[in-house]
C-alpha positions in Angstrom: 182.1 32.6 -17.0 183.5 34.9 -14.5 186.5 37.5 -16.0 188.8 35.5 -13.6 187.9 32.1 -14.9 188.2 33.1 -18.5 191.4 34.4 -17.5 192.8 31.2 -15.6 191.1 29.0 -18.8 193.5 31.1 -21.3 196.4 30.7 -19.2 196.4 27.0 -18.7 195.2 26.7 -22.5 198.6 28.7 -22.8 200.3 27.0 -20.8 199.4 23.6 -22.5 200.2 25.1 -26.2 203.3 26.2 -24.8 204.6 22.7 -23.1 203.5 20.9 -26.4 205.3 22.7 -28.7 208.7 22.6 -26.6 208.3 18.9 -26.1 206.5 18.1 -29.9 203.5 16.7 -28.2 199.9 17.1 -29.0 197.5 18.7 -26.9 195.8 15.3 -25.8 199.3 14.4 -24.5 199.9 17.6 -22.9 196.6 17.1 -21.1 197.0 13.5 -20.3 200.7 13.9 -18.7 199.3 17.3 -16.7 196.7 15.4 -15.5 198.6 12.4 -14.2 201.2 15.0 -12.4 198.6 17.3 -11.2 199.8 20.2 -13.0 196.5 21.9 -14.2 195.3 22.1 -10.6 198.6 23.7 -9.8 198.6 26.2 -12.2 195.2 27.2 -11.4 195.9 27.3 -7.6 198.9 29.4 -8.1 197.6 31.5 -10.9 198.3 34.7 -9.5 202.0 34.0 -8.8 202.8 32.4 -12.3 200.7 34.6 -14.2 202.2 38.2 -12.9 
């Protein structure tokens, strides 16, 4: 995995974890919700803007 891909993976993981903590959801629940509303592709596509 390249450095940028790894950075994006860590960022997505962080977003899932933080959203789960805020809304008291498990990681699986957050991933399911994010999949339903296409949040993960949005976060990945906009990584540069959101991460800085």
